[in-house]
N, C-alpha and C positions, 0 to 999 in steps of 0.2 A: 594733485597727484596723491596726497597722503591717503586720501579715501580709497583711491584706486588700488593703492598697495595694501591697505587693510583688507580690501575685498579679496584680492589675490591671495593674501595670507590666511584669510578665512577659508578659502577653498583647500589649502593645504599649506604647511609650513614649507617655506622656500629660502634658498640662499639668494645673494645678490645676483649670481649667475641665472639661477632658476627664474628670478623675477624679470630679468633682461629677456630671457627667452619667452616668458609668458607675455610681455608687451609685444614682442615680435609676433607671436603666434596669434593673438586676438585683439589685445588692447589697443594696438596701433591702428586698428580700424577707425578709433574715435579719439585716440590720445597718443601723441608720440613723446618719447622721453629718451634721453641719453643715459647710458650707465651711470655717468657722473651725477646727474639729477636724481636718479633712483637712489643712489648712495647717499646723497645729501638728505633725502626725505627719509630713508631709513634711520639715519643718524638722528633726525628730529623726532621721529616716532619713538625711537629708543629713549631719547632724553625726556620725552613727555610720559613715559611709562605706558605707551599704547601697544608696544610690541617688546618682546623679549627674545634673547638668544636662546633658542631650544637646544642647540647642539653645536658643538665645535668639532669639526673632522679631526681625528687623530693624527692625520698625516701632516707633513711639513707645512702644507698651505694653510691649514687651520681654517677651511672653509666654514663660516657660520651659517646655520639655518635659523630663520626667525619664524616666531609665531605671534599670534594676537593674544594680548592679555584680556582680561574681562573688561578693563576700562577702554581697550581698543575696540572690543565688540560692541561696547555701549556707544562709543563715538561713531562707529560705522553705522549702527542702526539708526541713531539720531540724524545723521547726514542723509541717509537713504528716505527716512520718513518726514525729514524737515522741509523747510521752504526751499524752494529752487532760487539761488542766488546767482549773481554773475550776469554779465552783459550779453552772453550768448546762450540762448535756450538750448541748442543742440549739443553744446558742450556740458550743460547740466543735465540734460535728459539722457543722452546715450550711456554714460557710465552707470546711471541708475538702472536703465534697461538692461544692461549686461549682467548686473549683479542682482536682479530682482528676484531670482530664484533663491537667494540667501534669506529673504524675509519669510515670515509665515504667510500662508496663502491668504489669510484674511486682511493682511496689510498691503498686499500688492495693488489691489484695485485702487486704493487711496492714493499710491504713488503715481499710478498712471494717470488718475484725475488730475493730479497737480501738475504733471508734465503737460498733459493736454491744456489745462488753465493757463500754463506759462506760454505755451506756443500760442494760444489764442490772444493772450495779452500783447505778445510781440507782433502778431499778425494785426491786431487792431492799431497799433502804433504805425506799422508800415502803411496801412490803409489811410490813416489820417494824414501822413506825409503825401501820399498819392493825391488825395483830395485837394489838399493845400497846393500842390504843383498844378494840378488841373485847372486851378482858378488864377494862375498867374500867366502872364505873357512873358515869353522867353526873349531876352534881348538878343539882337541880331548877332552881337559878338560871340554869343554862346551857341550859335546854331550849329556848329560842327561838334560841339562837345556834348551838349544836352542830350542828344539821342542816347549816347552811350550810358550817360549818368542815369537817365530813365530806364534803360535796359537793366542796369544794376538794380534799381529799385524793383522792377518788374521780376527779376529773378528772385530777389528776397521775398516778394509776395508769393510767387509760385512755390518756392521752397517752403514757406510758413504754412500755406495751404495744404501742400503734400504732407508735411509732419503732422497737422492736426488730424487730417483724414486717416493717415496711417496709424496713428496712436489710438484713435476711436475705434478703428477697425480691429486693431490688435487686441484691444480690451474687450470687445464684443466677441472676437473669435476664440478667446482663451479665458472664458469665464471660470473654469475650474482651476486654473494655473494663476490667472491674474487677479480675479476679485474673489476667489475662494469659492 
């Protein structure tokens, strides 16, 4: 979540309230967060020097507006251009796609290539599971359960194939914006 907040603050300085609204307006398409979790992430980013308070409203509520520091901008860029980690390719890919326009045009193609490679790696893993299952006999006691478990695998395979093709097509269709 920290990198998503950094990306949102790179778009424009925002208060906690603004960030909650930004999540609701777009980020929630790929990442959900409560106002409490956003507040905790802001506190962590502040303590690490990645953001700072840009302004405190002079009214009684004293709403704070946050902005990214140079260290925060460097952290965000390193995350965007670095390796895709975590168990879920989609959760790693979609935030990077959402903020891809914050990178220089000549960096975007590399990010899309890393996303596609990660999706292909996950697809290969799922295909290996499918091949292993295809070579096994299913015990009779799992006869009612196995079709649904297999359907779950088939869904994952279809989803990974779709993601691979979508990212490949996106990169090809957006060479000026994606690959420079």
